[in-house]
C-alpha positions in Angstrom: 95.3 43.8 52.7 94.4 46.1 49.8 95.7 49.7 49.7 92.3 51.5 50.0 91.5 49.6 53.2 94.9 50.5 54.6 94.3 54.1 53.9 90.9 53.9 55.6 92.6 52.4 58.7 95.2 55.2 58.8 92.5 57.9 58.5 90.3 56.2 61.1 93.3 56.0 63.5 94.2 59.7 62.9 90.5 60.7 63.5 90.4 58.8 66.8 93.6 60.4 68.0 92.3 63.9 67.0 89.0 63.3 68.8 90.8 62.0 71.9 93.1 65.1 72.0 90.2 67.5 71.6 88.3 65.7 74.5 91.4 66.0 76.7 91.7 69.7 75.9 88.0 70.3 76.5 88.2 68.4 79.8 91.3 70.4 80.8 89.6 73.7 80.1 86.4 72.7 82.0 88.2 71.4 85.1 90.9 74.0 85.6 90.7 77.6 86.9 91.9 80.8 85.3 95.5 80.1 86.3 95.3 76.5 84.7 95.2 74.8 88.1 92.9 71.8 88.4 89.8 71.9 90.4 90.0 69.0 92.8 86.6 69.8 94.2 84.3 72.6 93.4 83.0 74.5 96.4 80.4 77.2 96.8 82.5 78.5 99.7 85.5 79.4 97.6 84.8 79.7 93.9 87.7 78.9 91.5 90.4 78.3 94.0 91.6 75.0 92.8 91.9 73.8 96.4 91.1 70.5 98.0 88.4 70.8 100.7 88.8 68.8 103.9 86.4 69.3 106.8 87.4 68.6 110.4 85.8 69.2 113.8 87.9 69.9 116.9 87.8 67.7 120.0 89.2 67.9 123.6 92.9 68.1 124.3 94.4 65.6 126.7 97.8 67.2 127.3 98.3 70.9 128.1 100.3 72.4 125.2 101.6 75.2 127.4 103.8 72.7 129.3 106.1 71.8 126.4 106.2 74.9 124.2 108.1 78.1 124.2 106.0 81.2 124.0 105.5 84.9 125.0 102.3 86.0 126.7 100.8 89.1 128.2 99.0 89.0 131.5 98.1 91.8 134.0 100.1 94.4 131.9 103.3 92.3 132.0 105.0 90.6 129.1 106.4 87.1 130.0 108.6 84.6 128.3 108.0 81.0 129.1 110.1 78.0 128.1 110.2 74.5 129.6 107.9 75.6 132.4 110.3 78.5 133.4 108.5 81.8 133.4 110.5 85.1 133.1 109.2 88.7 133.1 110.4 90.7 130.1 108.7 94.1 130.4 106.1 96.1 132.4 103.6 97.3 129.8 101.8 99.8 132.0 100.8 102.7 129.7 102.1 100.9 126.6 100.2 99.3 123.8 101.8 96.2 122.2 101.5 96.0 118.4 103.8 93.3 117.1 106.2 90.5 118.2 108.7 88.8 115.9 111.3 86.3 117.0 114.6 86.0 115.2 115.2 82.9 113.0 117.4 81.3 115.6 114.9 82.1 118.4 117.6 83.8 120.5 116.1 87.3 120.2 112.7 88.9 119.9 111.7 92.3 118.5 108.7 94.1 119.9 106.8 97.2 118.6 104.8 99.2 121.1 103.3 102.7 121.5 103.1 104.9 124.6 100.2 107.1 125.7 101.6 110.1 123.7 101.5 107.9 120.5 105.3 107.6 120.2 106.5 104.4 118.7 109.2 102.2 120.1 111.2 99.1 118.9 112.8 97.0 121.6 115.0 94.0 121.2 115.1 91.3 123.9 117.4 88.4 124.4 115.5 85.1 124.9 118.6 83.5 126.3 118.8 85.6 129.5 115.5 87.5 129.1 117.1 91.0 129.1 116.6 94.1 127.0 119.4 94.5 124.4 118.3 97.8 122.8 115.4 100.2 122.5 114.8 102.6 119.6 112.4 105.6 119.6 110.5 106.6 116.5 108.7 109.7 117.7 108.3 111.4 114.3 106.4 108.6 112.5 102.7 107.7 112.3 103.3 104.0 111.9 106.0 101.5 112.8 105.9 97.9 111.7 108.3 95.0 111.5 108.6 93.5 108.0 110.8 90.6 109.2 114.2 89.6 110.5 117.1 89.1 108.2 118.4 85.6 107.6 121.6 86.4 109.5 119.7 86.9 112.8 121.2 90.4 113.2 119.4 92.6 110.7 115.7 93.6 111.2 113.7 95.2 108.4 111.1 97.8 109.3 108.4 99.9 107.6 107.6 103.4 108.9 105.1 106.0 107.7 104.9 109.8 107.8 103.3 111.2 104.7 104.6 108.2 102.6 105.9 104.8 103.6 109.6 104.1 104.0 111.6 100.9 104.4 114.4 100.9 107.1 117.0 98.5 108.3 118.1 97.9 111.9 121.6 96.3 112.0 124.0 94.6 114.3 125.5 97.8 115.6 122.0 99.0 116.7 121.7 101.6 114.0 118.6 102.3 111.8 119.3 103.3 108.2 117.0 104.1 105.3 116.6 101.6 102.5 113.8 103.0 100.3 111.6 106.1 100.5 108.5 107.6 98.8 106.2 104.6 98.8 102.7 105.7 98.0 100.2 103.4 99.8 97.2 104.4 102.0 96.6 101.2 104.0 97.4 100.4 107.6 100.2 97.9 106.9 102.8 98.2 104.1 104.2 94.7 103.8 105.1 91.6 105.7 107.5 88.6 105.0 106.5 85.2 106.4 110.1 84.0 106.3 113.5 85.5 107.1 114.7 88.0 104.5 117.7 87.1 102.4 117.8 89.2 99.2 114.7 91.4 98.7 111.6 93.1 100.1 108.4 93.4 98.1 106.1 96.4 98.7 103.0 97.9 96.9 103.2 101.2 95.1 99.9 102.8 94.3 100.0 105.8 91.9 96.8 105.8 89.6 97.0 102.0 89.6 98.8 99.7 92.0 102.1 97.9 91.1 104.5 95.8 93.2 108.1 96.8 93.8 110.9 94.4 94.6 113.6 96.2 96.6 117.1 94.6 96.9 118.4 94.7 100.5 122.0 94.6 99.2 122.1 97.7 97.0 118.6 99.3 97.7 117.7 99.2 94.0 114.1 98.6 93.0 112.3 97.2 90.0 108.6 96.7 89.1 107.1 93.2 89.1 105.1 92.8 86.0 101.7 91.3 86.7 99.3 89.7 84.3 96.6 92.0 83.2 93.8 90.1 85.1 95.7 90.6 88.3 96.4 94.3 88.1 94.2 96.4 90.5 93.7 100.1 91.3 93.1 99.4 95.0 94.9 96.6 96.8 95.6 95.5 100.3 99.0 93.9 100.3 99.3 91.0 102.7 102.6 89.1 102.5 105.6 88.0 100.4 107.6 84.8 100.9 111.1 84.7 99.5 111.8 81.0 100.0 108.8 79.8 97.9 108.5 82.9 95.7 104.9 83.7 96.8 103.1 87.0 97.0 99.6 87.6 98.4 97.4 90.6 98.2 93.7 91.4 98.1 92.3 93.2 95.1 89.6 95.4 96.7 88.0 96.5 93.4 87.9 92.8 92.1 87.1 91.2 95.4 89.7 88.5 95.1 92.7 87.3 97.2 95.4 86.8 94.7 98.4 84.5 95.2 101.2 85.0 92.6 104.9 84.4 92.4 107.4 87.2 92.2 107.5 87.0 88.4 103.9 87.9 88.2 102.5 84.5 87.1 99.0 83.8 88.5 99.1 81.0 91.0 95.6 81.0 92.2 92.9 83.3 93.5 90.5 83.1 96.3 87.0 84.6 95.7 85.9 86.8 98.6 82.3 87.6 99.6 80.9 90.1 102.0 78.3 87.6 103.1 81.1 85.2 104.3 83.1 88.0 106.0 86.3 86.1 105.6 89.1 87.5 107.7 92.8 86.5 107.0 94.5 86.3 110.4 97.9 84.5 110.1 100.5 82.3 108.5 102.1 79.0 109.2 105.5 78.6 107.5 108.4 76.1 107.6 110.9 74.9 105.0 108.2 72.6 103.6 105.0 74.5 104.5 103.3 77.8 103.7 99.7 78.0 105.0 97.3 80.9 105.2 94.9 81.1 108.1 91.4 82.6 107.7 88.2 82.8 109.7 84.5 83.2 108.7 82.4 84.5 111.6 79.1 83.9 109.7 79.9 80.2 109.1 81.9 79.7 112.4 84.7 78.1 110.4 88.5 78.4 110.3 90.2 77.8 107.0 93.8 76.8 106.3 94.9 77.3 102.8 98.0 75.3 101.7 99.8 77.8 99.4 102.3 75.2 98.2 100.1 72.2 97.4 96.6 73.7 96.8 95.0 72.2 99.9 92.1 73.6 101.9 91.2 72.4 105.4 88.0 73.7 107.0 87.6 73.6 110.8 84.1 73.7 112.1 83.8 75.6 115.4 80.9 75.6 117.7 78.6 78.7 117.7 80.1 81.5 119.7 83.7 80.2 119.4 86.1 82.3 117.3 89.8 83.2 117.1 90.8 85.4 120.1 93.6 87.4 118.5 95.2 88.4 115.3 98.6 86.7 114.6 101.3 87.2 112.1 102.7 83.7 112.3 101.5 80.6 114.1 103.2 77.2 114.7 100.7 74.5 115.6 98.3 76.4 117.9 96.0 79.4 117.7 94.0 81.0 120.5 90.2 80.7 120.3 87.6 82.0 122.8 83.9 81.4 123.5 81.1 83.8 124.2 81.8 83.4 128.0 85.3 84.8 127.5 87.0 81.4 128.1 90.2 81.0 126.1 91.4 77.8 124.5 94.4 76.7 122.5 93.3 74.9 119.3 95.8 72.4 117.9 95.7 72.7 114.1 97.3 69.3 113.6 94.8 67.1 115.4 92.1 69.8 116.2 92.2 69.1 119.9 91.7 72.1 122.2 92.8 72.9 125.8 91.4 75.5 128.0 93.8 78.2 129.1 93.7 78.7 132.8 94.7 82.1 134.2 94.8 85.7 132.8 96.1 85.6 129.3 95.6 88.8 127.3 97.9 87.7 124.4 100.0 84.6 123.6 102.4 83.9 120.7 104.4 80.7 120.2 108.0 80.9 119.2 
């Protein structure tokens, strides 16, 4: 083989390799989102999410899920604890408004936030072993009281309270409330929420001119700013959750109309485009060691969405007209409560989409 032909072969091979690399790069740019996550399926429902879309329709349940699950429920102004078909009364709620229920990681205790007719806030801790009240704390001088989450050790409970500014507090094993961090500027109804037990830190928004995210150590109470990419900085946000185990943060940018999911180093994970026409409402979380799902609902489309925040999945549950989620939840296990336009309540199994009608007076139910 002569030398000029060998040179021609070499240059042709190099040209083919170059063209192939450019085609791969172009394909990658076209079929990935702004955070360089691949589009598995484009959707007019959620633009640029990088999420798989899977549609399902619910059917009828054959076994009553209330028979083999542990849960708390409210009926006729009483709070009940039910486990293995045994029902115990925890508290008379006459004159009280229940705001939040959070079970400890070991499920031995439950913390409840409620408010009386004089707008005083209370935190009460119950034992789920013998169904007795362990302690009650009064917060009469605050405008808001919320549970951020239990500590990983099952004894500490982290709270957010608001007077003029927001503050983070800690309730400990000796039934004492101590201040962790003060002076948080944020004008929304809920400061922060953790979807898993807290081990090392709490993340809160701080909005002065523009909004930033603070990471607060629960060991020494020191804070630092999480640096976000420029495209994910906002002047007006609604902070939704943080999740320490999987390093996830979720917040809505109200001026950009996106739900951002980032990690605690500020790297963009993905974003969910919102639309006023869809009226998407985010109503709960499903979290385990291998799972972190975000639950949402669109009234205009009669659909429930479950976003898999670890593996980019999206499941869409089509509901019949007039059926909608019956209550807001912080965390859900396998079931959520739905209701129809005749005020019938059902439990929807999010694994197999079966549903079971709830018989009796249930004003509220939460699974443990």
